[in-house]
C-alpha positions, 0 to 999 in steps of 0.5 A: 420381819418375824415378830416375837411371842413372850410367854409368862408363867412366872411371877415378874413385873414388866415395865418399859425404858428406852423402847424396851420391854423390860422384865424384873423378876422378883429374886434379886439374884435374876438380871432383868431381861430386856425385848425391843417392843417393836419386835414382840407381836404377841404377850401371854401374861398366864401367871396371875402375878406377873404385873404390868405398868400402864407406860408399858402397856400404852407402848404395847397398843402403840405398836399393835402388840396383842397381849392375852390374860390368862385364867385359873385353868391357864386358858386364855381368857381376855386380850388387850387390844388398841382402840385406833388402829387405823387413820381412817377408822371412822370411815372404815366402820362406817363401811363396815356397818354398811355392808349389805346382807348379800354382800355378807352372805357372798363373804362367808361363802368364800370362807366357808369353801376356803375353810374346807379346802384347808381342811381337806388340804391337811387330811390329804397330807395324811393320806386320807380321802378328801375328793368329797371335800373338795366337792362340798367346796365348790359346792357352797352357796351364798351364806352357805344355805345347806350348812356344808361347813357342819358336813365337811366337820362330821367328816374332818374330825374322826379322820383327823383324830381317828380314836372311838370317843373323840368329838370336837368340842371345848368342853371334850375330852384331849386334845380339845384342851389344845385346839381350845388353846391354839384358837385362842391365841389364833383368835387374838391374831385375828382380832388385832389385825381386824383392828389394824385394818381399821374395823370392828373385830365385833360385827361378824358377816356371820357370827352374831351372838349378841354375847360375842365380842369378837364375831368378825374374827371368828368369822375370819380366823375359820380358814385358818383353823386347820393351821392349829390343827396341824400343829395340835396333830404334831403334839398327838403324833409326837408320842408324848403325854398330850393329855396335860397342857404343858408349858412346851405345848403352850410355846409349840402352839403360840409358834402359829404365829410365826407360821410359814402359809402361802397366801396368794401365791407368796409365802409368808408368816401367818401373822402377815398373812393375816394382816393382808386377809383383814385388808382384802375384807375392807376391800371387799366391804369397800367395793374395791374387790370381790375376793377375800384373800385366805391362806392355802394349806400346803 
């Protein structure tokens, strides 16, 4: 089942009744809207004048819904996730903590290789030369010791957005703001799936910054980033002014959740695929499997 994403940019009161999310607007002439909570995947609250009842927050957490809060720049700045995501959470977190360094390096090798392949596939769909990227993907070593990820990025970005002066940086010029927004949504989807698989999104296999609360999410989302890049490229090529983060653009980027992807020969939505990825991650940490399942861009 395809989950729905809800976006609130105007003042509203969010509550719950009979398993439904109820949206009540301050204007008396606007009728309340209801949405089944079980149908919701993510909620994005952009307006600073949206109020949510604690009962609704509890219901959303019980159903594993990711709730994003935005700052005054309209960028996602906070994420509400359930504390308990799996019946065997304690055992799974212990397995996560006990993972050896060689295992983590092997998992990062797989992750970087999958990311480079998807970047190459996206460029190839735009008739760019990418044979060197496919070669780099095969040459990634344990822990990516030779930093093939950075080499691929240096080749990838100038060809994806081929105009003078573009550099991929969170504080950079357009369309960096579109990439930032899409990656924030993807990060939340990844963190949601990690929690659902009984692990902590904080403890990364590569990202270990002590100030980063989503290190593992930042690791696992890497091969999924090109799917966001593809959505941003659609906006850039649409002919519209992409320098302003308009509502239509946000809705388009939130569509990443229901985007079709191919994983292990099966087509599914990205949100479903992410859950399969994090489940395979745990199997790898537990020694049940040796491979993380990542989607391929086609």
